[in-house]
Every structure is written in C-alpha cells, then in structure tokens.
TISETOR-199731 format. One record per residue (C-alpha): residue number from 1; chain; x, y, z. Coordinates in Angstrom, 3 decimals. Layout:
<recs>
{rec NUM,"A",{X,Y,Z}},
...
</recs>
This chain:
<recs>
{rec 1,"A",{20.631,-16.209,33.994}},
{rec 2,"A",{24.266,-17.055,34.811}},
{rec 3,"A",{24.266,-19.756,32.135}},
{rec 4,"A",{22.856,-17.315,29.598}},
{rec 5,"A",{25.756,-14.933,30.243}},
{rec 6,"A",{28.228,-17.779,29.759}},
{rec 7,"A",{26.812,-18.464,26.291}},
{rec 8,"A",{26.609,-14.730,25.563}},
{rec 9,"A",{30.240,-14.159,26.555}},
{rec 10,"A",{31.448,-17.179,24.594}},
{rec 11,"A",{29.719,-16.115,21.373}},
{rec 12,"A",{30.861,-12.507,21.788}},
{rec 13,"A",{34.516,-13.348,22.396}},
{rec 14,"A",{34.621,-15.862,19.547}},
{rec 15,"A",{33.981,-12.958,17.173}},
{rec 16,"A",{35.787,-9.956,18.668}},
{rec 17,"A",{38.996,-11.837,19.496}},
{rec 18,"A",{39.559,-12.877,15.895}},
{rec 19,"A",{41.929,-10.911,13.677}},
{rec 20,"A",{39.231,-10.872,10.997}},
{rec 21,"A",{37.058,-8.744,13.307}},
{rec 22,"A",{39.755,-6.068,13.604}},
{rec 23,"A",{40.447,-6.208,9.867}},
{rec 24,"A",{36.714,-5.951,9.125}},
{rec 25,"A",{36.382,-2.812,11.253}},
{rec 26,"A",{38.830,-0.996,8.981}},
{rec 27,"A",{38.268,-2.830,5.710}},
{rec 28,"A",{34.447,-2.683,5.583}},
{rec 29,"A",{34.072,1.143,5.671}},
{rec 30,"A",{37.017,1.430,3.283}},
{rec 31,"A",{35.362,-0.901,0.761}},
{rec 32,"A",{32.001,0.836,1.165}},
{rec 33,"A",{33.682,4.169,0.549}},
{rec 34,"A",{35.322,2.803,-2.570}},
{rec 35,"A",{32.037,1.392,-3.906}},
{rec 36,"A",{30.197,4.651,-3.156}},
{rec 37,"A",{32.804,7.125,-4.399}},
{rec 38,"A",{34.646,5.256,-7.152}},
{rec 39,"A",{31.825,5.457,-9.735}},
{rec 40,"A",{31.504,9.210,-9.195}},
{rec 41,"A",{35.286,9.632,-9.414}},
{rec 42,"A",{35.530,7.606,-12.608}},
{rec 43,"A",{32.613,9.512,-14.115}},
{rec 44,"A",{34.424,12.814,-13.525}},
{rec 45,"A",{37.854,11.591,-14.563}},
{rec 46,"A",{38.934,12.865,-17.971}},
{rec 47,"A",{41.002,11.027,-20.568}},
{rec 48,"A",{44.717,10.759,-19.895}},
{rec 49,"A",{45.789,11.453,-23.479}},
{rec 50,"A",{44.675,13.483,-26.495}},
{rec 51,"A",{42.032,11.883,-28.716}},
{rec 52,"A",{42.405,12.275,-32.481}},
{rec 53,"A",{39.574,12.549,-34.960}},
{rec 54,"A",{38.837,13.245,-38.632}},
{rec 55,"A",{35.918,15.327,-39.858}},
{rec 56,"A",{34.220,14.814,-43.225}},
{rec 57,"A",{32.188,17.943,-44.020}},
{rec 58,"A",{29.549,17.696,-46.745}},
{rec 59,"A",{27.359,20.439,-45.296}},
{rec 60,"A",{28.527,23.215,-47.648}},
{rec 61,"A",{28.075,25.496,-44.598}},
{rec 62,"A",{31.649,25.451,-43.288}},
{rec 63,"A",{30.297,23.472,-40.307}},
{rec 64,"A",{33.380,21.225,-40.110}},
{rec 65,"A",{35.724,24.137,-39.332}},
{rec 66,"A",{33.362,25.574,-36.736}},
{rec 67,"A",{32.945,22.180,-35.043}},
{rec 68,"A",{36.720,21.668,-34.982}},
{rec 69,"A",{37.206,25.113,-33.463}},
{rec 70,"A",{34.628,24.433,-30.738}},
{rec 71,"A",{36.613,21.377,-29.604}},
{rec 72,"A",{39.642,23.553,-28.836}},
{rec 73,"A",{37.986,24.623,-25.583}},
{rec 74,"A",{38.294,21.108,-24.101}},
{rec 75,"A",{41.559,20.405,-22.265}},
{rec 76,"A",{43.034,17.525,-20.310}},
{rec 77,"A",{43.558,17.675,-16.541}},
{rec 78,"A",{46.646,19.866,-16.851}},
{rec 79,"A",{44.457,22.591,-18.378}},
{rec 80,"A",{46.796,23.103,-21.353}},
{rec 81,"A",{46.972,19.909,-23.424}},
{rec 82,"A",{44.069,19.721,-25.912}},
{rec 83,"A",{41.630,16.907,-25.307}},
{rec 84,"A",{40.819,16.599,-29.027}},
{rec 85,"A",{42.901,17.169,-32.132}},
{rec 86,"A",{41.370,17.170,-35.600}},
{rec 87,"A",{43.999,15.451,-37.763}},
{rec 88,"A",{42.198,16.022,-41.030}},
{rec 89,"A",{39.206,18.057,-42.182}},
{rec 90,"A",{37.882,16.757,-45.500}},
{rec 91,"A",{35.423,18.949,-47.395}},
{rec 92,"A",{33.387,17.200,-50.061}},
{rec 93,"A",{30.460,18.049,-52.289}},
{rec 94,"A",{27.365,16.099,-51.297}},
{rec 95,"A",{27.157,14.704,-54.827}},
{rec 96,"A",{30.659,13.160,-54.734}},
{rec 97,"A",{29.378,9.778,-53.565}},
{rec 98,"A",{32.250,7.678,-54.853}},
{rec 99,"A",{34.940,10.011,-53.508}},
{rec 100,"A",{33.171,10.081,-50.136}},
{rec 101,"A",{33.093,6.272,-49.947}},
{rec 102,"A",{36.759,5.968,-50.899}},
{rec 103,"A",{37.777,8.440,-48.210}},
{rec 104,"A",{35.583,6.703,-45.648}},
{rec 105,"A",{37.059,3.274,-46.413}},
{rec 106,"A",{40.595,4.661,-46.042}},
{rec 107,"A",{39.729,6.359,-42.770}},
{rec 108,"A",{38.186,3.184,-41.357}},
{rec 109,"A",{41.512,1.437,-41.939}},
{rec 110,"A",{43.248,4.211,-39.996}},
{rec 111,"A",{40.579,3.936,-37.284}},
{rec 112,"A",{41.131,0.188,-36.927}},
{rec 113,"A",{44.869,0.784,-36.506}},
{rec 114,"A",{44.090,3.108,-33.535}},
{rec 115,"A",{45.740,6.125,-35.178}},
{rec 116,"A",{42.472,8.034,-34.790}},
{rec 117,"A",{39.537,7.414,-32.436}},
{rec 118,"A",{36.606,9.141,-34.152}},
{rec 119,"A",{35.310,9.905,-37.626}},
{rec 120,"A",{32.672,12.648,-37.584}},
{rec 121,"A",{30.539,12.995,-40.709}},
{rec 122,"A",{28.455,16.149,-41.282}},
{rec 123,"A",{26.206,15.639,-44.292}},
{rec 124,"A",{24.185,18.229,-46.119}},
{rec 125,"A",{21.142,19.170,-44.035}},
{rec 126,"A",{22.695,18.022,-40.749}},
{rec 127,"A",{21.051,21.001,-39.039}},
{rec 128,"A",{17.608,19.786,-40.103}},
{rec 129,"A",{17.782,16.050,-39.445}},
{rec 130,"A",{19.854,13.817,-37.159}},
{rec 131,"A",{20.028,11.219,-39.934}},
{rec 132,"A",{22.507,13.503,-41.704}},
{rec 133,"A",{25.006,13.054,-38.858}},
{rec 134,"A",{27.236,10.056,-38.177}},
{rec 135,"A",{29.956,9.323,-35.628}},
{rec 136,"A",{32.131,6.282,-36.278}},
{rec 137,"A",{34.277,4.835,-33.492}},
{rec 138,"A",{35.330,1.457,-32.150}},
{rec 139,"A",{35.330,2.621,-28.508}},
{rec 140,"A",{33.324,5.770,-28.046}},
{rec 141,"A",{33.272,7.415,-24.620}},
{rec 142,"A",{29.988,8.648,-23.150}},
{rec 143,"A",{31.563,11.931,-22.048}},
{rec 144,"A",{32.935,12.594,-25.535}},
{rec 145,"A",{29.653,11.717,-27.250}},
{rec 146,"A",{27.802,14.123,-24.927}},
{rec 147,"A",{30.300,16.867,-25.740}},
{rec 148,"A",{29.998,16.275,-29.476}},
{rec 149,"A",{26.204,16.332,-29.234}},
{rec 150,"A",{26.324,19.589,-27.278}},
{rec 151,"A",{28.587,21.330,-29.806}},
{rec 152,"A",{26.726,19.980,-32.838}},
{rec 153,"A",{23.403,21.047,-31.290}},
{rec 154,"A",{24.699,24.584,-30.780}},
{rec 155,"A",{26.143,24.623,-34.295}},
{rec 156,"A",{22.913,23.307,-35.852}},
{rec 157,"A",{20.838,25.906,-33.948}},
{rec 158,"A",{23.147,28.629,-35.210}},
{rec 159,"A",{22.789,27.478,-38.828}},
{rec 160,"A",{18.991,27.258,-38.545}},
{rec 161,"A",{18.812,30.757,-37.101}},
{rec 162,"A",{21.109,32.160,-39.784}},
{rec 163,"A",{18.835,30.799,-42.493}},
{rec 164,"A",{15.669,32.140,-40.852}},
{rec 165,"A",{14.134,35.577,-41.312}},
{rec 166,"A",{14.567,36.615,-37.674}},
{rec 167,"A",{15.907,40.158,-37.570}},
{rec 168,"A",{18.113,39.569,-34.527}},
{rec 169,"A",{21.744,38.480,-34.301}},
{rec 170,"A",{22.394,34.783,-33.827}},
{rec 171,"A",{24.270,35.314,-30.541}},
{rec 172,"A",{21.379,37.356,-29.163}},
{rec 173,"A",{18.850,34.655,-30.024}},
{rec 174,"A",{21.008,31.932,-28.503}},
{rec 175,"A",{21.403,34.018,-25.361}},
{rec 176,"A",{17.652,34.651,-25.161}},
{rec 177,"A",{16.846,30.941,-25.602}},
{rec 178,"A",{19.555,29.536,-23.328}},
{rec 179,"A",{18.635,26.841,-20.830}},
{rec 180,"A",{18.335,27.343,-17.080}},
{rec 181,"A",{19.487,25.404,-14.065}},
{rec 182,"A",{17.057,25.595,-11.142}},
{rec 183,"A",{18.729,25.916,-7.708}},
{rec 184,"A",{17.040,23.758,-5.056}},
{rec 185,"A",{16.668,24.028,-1.292}},
{rec 186,"A",{14.782,22.035,1.310}},
{rec 187,"A",{12.432,23.475,3.937}},
{rec 188,"A",{15.409,24.241,6.197}},
{rec 189,"A",{17.069,26.271,3.475}},
{rec 190,"A",{19.761,23.635,2.878}},
{rec 191,"A",{20.958,22.767,-0.626}},
{rec 192,"A",{21.448,19.006,-0.588}},
{rec 193,"A",{21.497,17.458,-4.030}},
{rec 194,"A",{19.801,14.195,-4.946}},
{rec 195,"A",{23.048,12.266,-5.356}},
{rec 196,"A",{24.142,13.084,-1.801}},
{rec 197,"A",{20.878,11.774,-0.357}},
{rec 198,"A",{20.988,8.718,-2.619}},
{rec 199,"A",{24.545,7.727,-1.698}},
{rec 200,"A",{23.884,8.411,1.993}},
{rec 201,"A",{20.799,6.189,1.979}},
{rec 202,"A",{22.713,3.450,0.159}},
{rec 203,"A",{25.525,3.565,2.735}},
{rec 204,"A",{23.098,3.122,5.642}},
{rec 205,"A",{21.165,0.366,3.847}},
{rec 206,"A",{24.375,-1.432,2.827}},
{rec 207,"A",{25.637,-1.443,6.430}},
{rec 208,"A",{22.333,-2.947,7.603}},
{rec 209,"A",{22.341,-5.479,4.764}},
{rec 210,"A",{25.913,-6.695,5.197}},
{rec 211,"A",{25.706,-6.930,8.989}},
{rec 212,"A",{22.432,-8.883,8.894}},
{rec 213,"A",{23.540,-11.227,6.114}},
{rec 214,"A",{27.107,-11.625,7.409}},
{rec 215,"A",{26.434,-12.250,11.090}},
{rec 216,"A",{23.118,-14.002,10.404}},
{rec 217,"A",{24.831,-16.686,8.341}},
{rec 218,"A",{27.608,-16.990,10.927}},
{rec 219,"A",{25.112,-17.801,13.664}},
{rec 220,"A",{23.204,-20.209,11.387}},
{rec 221,"A",{26.440,-21.992,10.494}},
{rec 222,"A",{27.301,-22.253,14.183}},
{rec 223,"A",{23.963,-23.926,14.976}},
{rec 224,"A",{24.274,-26.366,12.041}},
{rec 225,"A",{27.824,-27.390,13.025}},
{rec 226,"A",{26.945,-27.892,16.694}},
{rec 227,"A",{23.842,-29.840,15.749}},
{rec 228,"A",{25.561,-32.127,13.216}},
{rec 229,"A",{28.497,-32.815,15.583}},
{rec 230,"A",{26.110,-33.585,18.496}},
{rec 231,"A",{27.743,-30.842,20.605}},
{rec 232,"A",{24.274,-29.338,20.878}},
{rec 233,"A",{23.147,-32.272,23.018}},
{rec 234,"A",{25.917,-31.541,25.518}},
{rec 235,"A",{25.085,-27.832,25.569}},
{rec 236,"A",{21.361,-28.276,26.226}},
{rec 237,"A",{22.213,-30.542,29.152}},
{rec 238,"A",{23.717,-27.474,30.866}},
{rec 239,"A",{21.544,-24.611,29.601}},
{rec 240,"A",{17.953,-24.349,28.433}},
{rec 241,"A",{17.377,-24.163,24.663}},
{rec 242,"A",{15.992,-20.642,25.083}},
{rec 243,"A",{19.091,-19.457,26.954}},
{rec 244,"A",{21.296,-21.071,24.305}},
{rec 245,"A",{19.447,-19.502,21.388}},
{rec 246,"A",{19.200,-16.054,22.965}},
{rec 247,"A",{22.835,-16.191,24.097}},
{rec 248,"A",{23.966,-16.892,20.530}},
{rec 249,"A",{21.787,-14.162,19.001}},
{rec 250,"A",{22.643,-11.478,21.558}},
{rec 251,"A",{26.321,-12.474,21.796}},
{rec 252,"A",{26.852,-11.926,18.092}},
{rec 253,"A",{24.594,-8.871,18.325}},
{rec 254,"A",{26.900,-7.367,20.923}},
{rec 255,"A",{29.844,-7.976,18.587}},
{rec 256,"A",{27.890,-6.180,15.860}},
{rec 257,"A",{27.249,-3.212,18.142}},
{rec 258,"A",{30.919,-3.139,19.119}},
{rec 259,"A",{31.874,-2.880,15.462}},
{rec 260,"A",{29.236,-0.221,14.812}},
{rec 261,"A",{30.262,1.788,17.885}},
{rec 262,"A",{33.885,1.835,16.678}},
{rec 263,"A",{32.744,3.015,13.233}},
{rec 264,"A",{30.708,5.825,14.822}},
{rec 265,"A",{33.714,6.943,16.894}},
{rec 266,"A",{35.986,6.877,13.822}},
{rec 267,"A",{33.398,8.818,11.821}},
{rec 268,"A",{32.994,11.403,14.587}},
{rec 269,"A",{36.792,11.825,14.811}},
{rec 270,"A",{37.084,12.322,11.041}},
{rec 271,"A",{34.154,14.760,11.024}},
{rec 272,"A",{35.417,16.761,14.010}},
{rec 273,"A",{39.009,16.871,12.757}},
{rec 274,"A",{38.288,17.347,9.065}},
{rec 275,"A",{39.484,20.949,9.153}},
{rec 276,"A",{42.772,20.138,10.887}},
{rec 277,"A",{43.379,17.194,8.542}},
{rec 278,"A",{42.608,19.332,5.464}},
{rec 279,"A",{39.722,17.000,4.577}},
{rec 280,"A",{36.816,18.684,2.836}},
{rec 281,"A",{33.430,17.216,3.777}},
{rec 282,"A",{30.447,18.376,1.760}},
{rec 283,"A",{28.063,20.278,4.106}},
{rec 284,"A",{25.207,18.379,2.466}},
{rec 285,"A",{26.705,15.074,3.624}},
{rec 286,"A",{27.020,16.333,7.200}},
{rec 287,"A",{23.448,17.644,7.058}},
{rec 288,"A",{22.155,14.178,6.100}},
{rec 289,"A",{24.519,11.638,7.681}},
{rec 290,"A",{24.898,13.354,11.080}},
{rec 291,"A",{21.225,14.265,11.460}},
{rec 292,"A",{20.122,13.088,14.966}},
{rec 293,"A",{16.882,11.527,13.689}},
{rec 294,"A",{18.737,9.623,10.964}},
{rec 295,"A",{21.384,8.296,13.355}},
{rec 296,"A",{18.868,7.377,16.078}},
{rec 297,"A",{16.630,5.326,13.809}},
{rec 298,"A",{19.623,3.826,12.033}},
{rec 299,"A",{20.795,2.391,15.349}},
{rec 300,"A",{17.316,1.143,16.271}},
{rec 301,"A",{16.601,-0.422,12.890}},
{rec 302,"A",{20.029,-2.034,12.758}},
{rec 303,"A",{19.659,-3.611,16.213}},
{rec 304,"A",{16.118,-4.902,15.815}},
{rec 305,"A",{16.606,-5.776,12.155}},
{rec 306,"A",{19.576,-7.881,13.180}},
{rec 307,"A",{17.601,-9.521,16.018}},
{rec 308,"A",{14.677,-10.357,13.742}},
{rec 309,"A",{16.694,-11.774,10.844}},
{rec 310,"A",{19.227,-13.515,13.090}},
{rec 311,"A",{16.342,-15.259,14.805}},
{rec 312,"A",{15.200,-16.453,11.373}},
{rec 313,"A",{18.706,-17.734,10.643}},
{rec 314,"A",{18.837,-19.549,13.994}},
{rec 315,"A",{15.456,-21.081,13.259}},
{rec 316,"A",{16.706,-22.298,9.858}},
{rec 317,"A",{19.844,-23.736,11.430}},
{rec 318,"A",{17.779,-25.700,13.932}},
{rec 319,"A",{15.508,-27.419,11.396}},
{rec 320,"A",{18.088,-28.348,8.721}},
{rec 321,"A",{20.858,-30.903,8.843}},
{rec 322,"A",{23.421,-29.462,6.400}},
{rec 323,"A",{24.568,-26.321,4.646}},
{rec 324,"A",{23.061,-27.594,1.406}},
{rec 325,"A",{19.580,-27.691,2.943}},
{rec 326,"A",{20.064,-24.259,4.503}},
{rec 327,"A",{20.773,-22.616,1.144}},
{rec 328,"A",{17.184,-23.240,0.065}},
{rec 329,"A",{15.993,-21.015,2.925}},
{rec 330,"A",{18.677,-18.327,2.684}},
{rec 331,"A",{17.674,-17.137,-0.793}},
{rec 332,"A",{14.176,-15.834,0.180}},
{rec 333,"A",{15.627,-13.967,3.171}},
{rec 334,"A",{18.323,-12.432,0.993}},
{rec 335,"A",{15.746,-11.290,-1.555}},
{rec 336,"A",{13.747,-9.544,1.194}},
{rec 337,"A",{16.869,-7.565,2.101}},
{rec 338,"A",{17.744,-6.856,-1.545}},
{rec 339,"A",{14.297,-5.347,-2.187}},
{rec 340,"A",{15.396,-1.725,-1.465}},
{rec 341,"A",{18.030,-1.971,-4.179}},
{rec 342,"A",{15.347,-3.173,-6.611}},
{rec 343,"A",{12.548,-0.693,-5.899}},
{rec 344,"A",{14.708,2.001,-4.304}},
{rec 345,"A",{14.563,4.293,-7.350}},
{rec 346,"A",{10.766,4.305,-7.184}},
{rec 347,"A",{10.764,4.929,-3.423}},
{rec 348,"A",{13.171,7.864,-3.460}},
{rec 349,"A",{11.391,9.626,-6.317}},
{rec 350,"A",{8.384,9.969,-4.024}},
{rec 351,"A",{9.255,8.923,-0.441}},
{rec 352,"A",{5.764,9.908,0.738}},
{rec 353,"A",{3.850,7.836,-1.818}},
{rec 354,"A",{1.314,5.300,-0.582}},
{rec 355,"A",{3.506,2.418,-1.745}},
{rec 356,"A",{6.507,3.803,0.147}},
{rec 357,"A",{4.466,4.370,3.330}},
{rec 358,"A",{2.797,0.959,3.384}},
{rec 359,"A",{5.850,-1.109,2.477}},
{rec 360,"A",{8.118,0.692,4.942}},
{rec 361,"A",{5.926,-0.182,7.960}},
{rec 362,"A",{5.878,-3.893,7.085}},
{rec 363,"A",{8.346,-5.210,9.712}},
{rec 364,"A",{10.311,-7.402,7.307}},
{rec 365,"A",{11.014,-4.345,5.103}},
{rec 366,"A",{11.242,-1.669,7.808}},
{rec 367,"A",{15.017,-1.744,8.536}},
{rec 368,"A",{15.872,-0.974,4.910}},
{rec 369,"A",{12.947,0.816,3.235}},
{rec 370,"A",{12.084,3.048,6.197}},
{rec 371,"A",{15.773,3.906,6.539}},
{rec 372,"A",{15.812,5.107,2.936}},
{rec 373,"A",{12.722,7.262,3.521}},
{rec 374,"A",{14.177,8.763,6.697}},
{rec 375,"A",{17.396,9.781,4.923}},
{rec 376,"A",{15.411,11.588,2.218}},
{rec 377,"A",{12.766,13.211,4.431}},
{rec 378,"A",{14.064,13.711,7.988}},
{rec 379,"A",{16.928,16.172,7.264}},
{rec 380,"A",{14.436,18.491,5.496}},
{rec 381,"A",{11.857,18.527,8.297}},
{rec 382,"A",{11.464,21.789,10.223}},
{rec 383,"A",{9.605,20.198,13.141}},
{rec 384,"A",{9.152,16.686,14.473}},
{rec 385,"A",{6.170,15.006,16.090}},
{rec 386,"A",{5.783,11.458,17.391}},
{rec 387,"A",{2.229,11.438,16.029}},
{rec 388,"A",{2.738,12.764,12.499}},
{rec 389,"A",{5.285,13.197,9.729}},
{rec 390,"A",{8.277,10.987,9.147}},
{rec 391,"A",{9.069,10.756,12.870}},
{rec 392,"A",{5.581,9.444,13.629}},
{rec 393,"A",{5.716,6.938,10.769}},
{rec 394,"A",{9.213,5.771,11.744}},
{rec 395,"A",{8.134,5.396,15.391}},
{rec 396,"A",{5.114,3.316,14.361}},
{rec 397,"A",{7.299,1.191,12.087}},
{rec 398,"A",{9.797,0.644,14.919}},
{rec 399,"A",{7.069,-0.419,17.358}},
{rec 400,"A",{5.721,-2.931,14.829}},
{rec 401,"A",{9.266,-4.156,14.159}},
{rec 402,"A",{9.976,-4.595,17.883}},
{rec 403,"A",{6.708,-6.455,18.513}},
{rec 404,"A",{7.296,-8.704,15.503}},
{rec 405,"A",{10.836,-9.439,16.683}},
{rec 406,"A",{9.635,-10.422,20.160}},
{rec 407,"A",{6.905,-12.666,18.695}},
{rec 408,"A",{9.375,-14.246,16.290}},
{rec 409,"A",{11.848,-14.954,19.113}},
{rec 410,"A",{9.068,-16.692,21.064}},
{rec 411,"A",{8.070,-18.844,18.065}},
{rec 412,"A",{11.681,-19.572,17.104}},
{rec 413,"A",{12.549,-20.599,20.678}},
{rec 414,"A",{9.778,-23.202,20.706}},
{rec 415,"A",{10.923,-24.604,17.371}},
{rec 416,"A",{14.594,-24.399,18.364}},
{rec 417,"A",{14.166,-26.537,21.513}},
{rec 418,"A",{12.874,-29.441,19.396}},
{rec 419,"A",{14.701,-28.887,16.124}},
{rec 420,"A",{18.229,-28.985,17.572}},
{rec 421,"A",{17.662,-32.547,18.728}},
{rec 422,"A",{16.055,-33.802,15.497}},
{rec 423,"A",{18.247,-35.532,12.916}},
{rec 424,"A",{17.770,-37.236,9.576}},
{rec 425,"A",{14.794,-36.182,7.443}},
{rec 426,"A",{14.012,-32.467,7.350}},
{rec 427,"A",{10.744,-31.755,9.190}},
{rec 428,"A",{7.638,-30.786,7.258}},
{rec 429,"A",{5.712,-27.572,7.866}},
{rec 430,"A",{3.004,-29.507,9.724}},
{rec 431,"A",{5.612,-30.984,12.072}},
{rec 432,"A",{7.152,-27.551,12.738}},
{rec 433,"A",{3.707,-26.160,13.621}},
{rec 434,"A",{3.278,-29.034,16.106}},
{rec 435,"A",{6.612,-28.092,17.719}},
{rec 436,"A",{5.295,-24.581,18.340}},
{rec 437,"A",{2.246,-26.016,20.132}},
{rec 438,"A",{4.240,-28.324,22.427}},
</recs>
C-alpha cells in the first residue's frame, strides 16, 4: 500500500504543481462561459450603425410609405438613432417594366458600392402571394430579415382586411387575431426557460467531456512514454503493475477533483456574493445549476466516468507502442463522449422517452446522457424516491456505472501487467484475451 501512495503522490504532484494547472483552473471556466454566453450575446447585439435601403413600390396601395414608416420604430442601442433609413421610395406602375428594370439596375450598382444595404421590392399583389415580394442584399442580416417579414406580414394582413367585406375596423380585427405567448412553469411553480436548461446541461456535459478527454490522454501518453523508454521495467521492479496502474489513474483523478473542488468554491463565492458584487444571476440558472440532486450526481458521474474512461486510456497505452498507434483507439472513445452533442436535441425534447431512458443507463453513456436528463427533469421534481422517477433511474445508472468501472479496472489490470512489458508488434485481440486469462 505504501508503494501505491508513492505512485499516487507522484502523479498528483506532477499535475498540480505545474503552472498550466493553475492557469487551467481560471481559463477553463472562462472559456466555457465565453462559448456558452457569446452566441446569445451576439444574437441579441444590434447593428452599430444605421442601415440604408431603397423601396420600389409597385403595389398601387401606398404600401411602400407604410412599410417605411413602420421601420421608424427600430432604433440602435442608444435608443435615438434610427436603425433603418429609407433613402429613396420609388413608386412605379406595375406595367412600367422597362422603367422598373432600369431603376433596378441602377440601384444594384449603388448596392454593390455599399451605399445602401437593401432593396425592397413590393409588387402588385404582394399581399396575396409571397412571389410578389423581393429583398435584394449582398449581406442580409437574419435579425433584419425577420423584422422586415414581421412588418410586411402585418401590412399584408391589413391590406387583405381592408379589401374584405368584414364590417369591423382593421385595428380591431388585428387585435382580435393577435398571437399569444404561453407562460410556462414546472411542477414546483418555477419559470425556467428551455435555453437555460439547455445551456446548463451543456456546461455540465462539457466539463465531464473535457476532463475525461484531457486527463485521459495525459495518462495514456504517460504510459506510452514510460513503456517506450523502458522506464516501466524499472517501475514494475519496485511496485506491482496493479499498484502502478491504479496509482496513475487515482493520482490524476485526485488532481481532477482538486480542480473541480476549486471551481465549486469559486462558483459558490460568486453565487453568494452576487448581490454585493452587483452581478445579476438569473433565478432559473440558480434553480437548475445549484439543485442538490444535479450537483450530487454531477460529482458522482464525473468521478466514475473519469475512472472508467481513464482505465480505457491506460489499457490503450499499455498495448500500443507509439502515439500513432494510439490514435486509432482514441477516435471511438471520443465518439462515445460526443454522442450527447449529436443526439442531445432528441433527448431533451423528451427526456423521459424510451430511447432516453435506455441509452442513459448504458454505463458508457451514463456520465453524459443521464446528466442531461437530470438537468432537465430533477429541478422540476416535487418529490424524490430512490425507487422511482429520475432519482431512481439515476441511482440505477450510477450502480451499473460503478460495477462496470470496477470490472473494467480488473480486466485492464490483467492486460496492463503483460502489455507494459511487450514491445514490437501490436498484440492481436486473441493475444489480449489470453493475457486476461493468465
């Protein structure tokens, strides 16, 4: 046991004493925050300068003026500068084909010189068919297109109602037929939107993914280097192969837990002092991220997920002779961990579907898929039971994960004791099976 602790301490200190470990503690959550929040920030960010457009109105319904007037409501971030300015409003008869084409050709030249950004064409019958509408731009923005579609839709509905025989004012009809937005709550009465749950689940899954892949490859690289340099032969003369393998896995695992523990403390400090630091944290985020069930299973799945996959990486390192050979084995493991990002949309749309239930209790998928399900279901639960509901399913999944990890460590240890002393040709599957039986 003393020799095991020597290996454990050596592997642990090799990681935590490096400057990269300290930098990673601060840099990793910062980068994850950027990746999680930047897309939402950019999606909300408005243009920094006014966008100019020209309207060609062939509708004969004065639609061009009304559309131009509707755009006056959109402002830049200062709340005063107009977002859109209509430089020119050209009214043409729908029979003036040649004049229309001449104007359009001239405007395209102006568009290509970046003096205007959009050319909006409203043809006769635009309110009846979308084919009578056309927006020309070399770099259209999704936000702007959505705004134009919204205003044109309202304008077209108004024109259709005006031409109908309904004996009610247009504004009254539009008010009576307006859309609705359905407020949502979970069983606890909390209003947590889908995006909050999605980003929260992605943060937990990304932490698990990067820690497993990052530290797993570090430990594999360590085994390959020690094996190729024959240092492994010296090591196994002092410690048993099992003590060496377990010392490496648990030593790096302890470094992982150290990093995670520091992140939890930093997160708790930010959460507790958010009011004093004038930091606004969405209550929905607190309701999901700081839920005791979520945090408990996150810790368990991270630890045992790391142990299981790190054991696989150690096993790979023991049977290969170079990094080039190892890459052939790394890809399948990586794909198993990437699976939640591939099928995650399907899982979160119905976290209690049969596919979600069955896949999430498969040990190789449990750390990631079950974590996603827990984030979406656990914060909404009004009661918990170890024999039913998400808590029961997560407990069963954890037990299967733990048993699989123990079995895998036993198998890997038997392969490791032979593989670290084998050089030259990579062993075949039949040879590896024989090693297990020795």
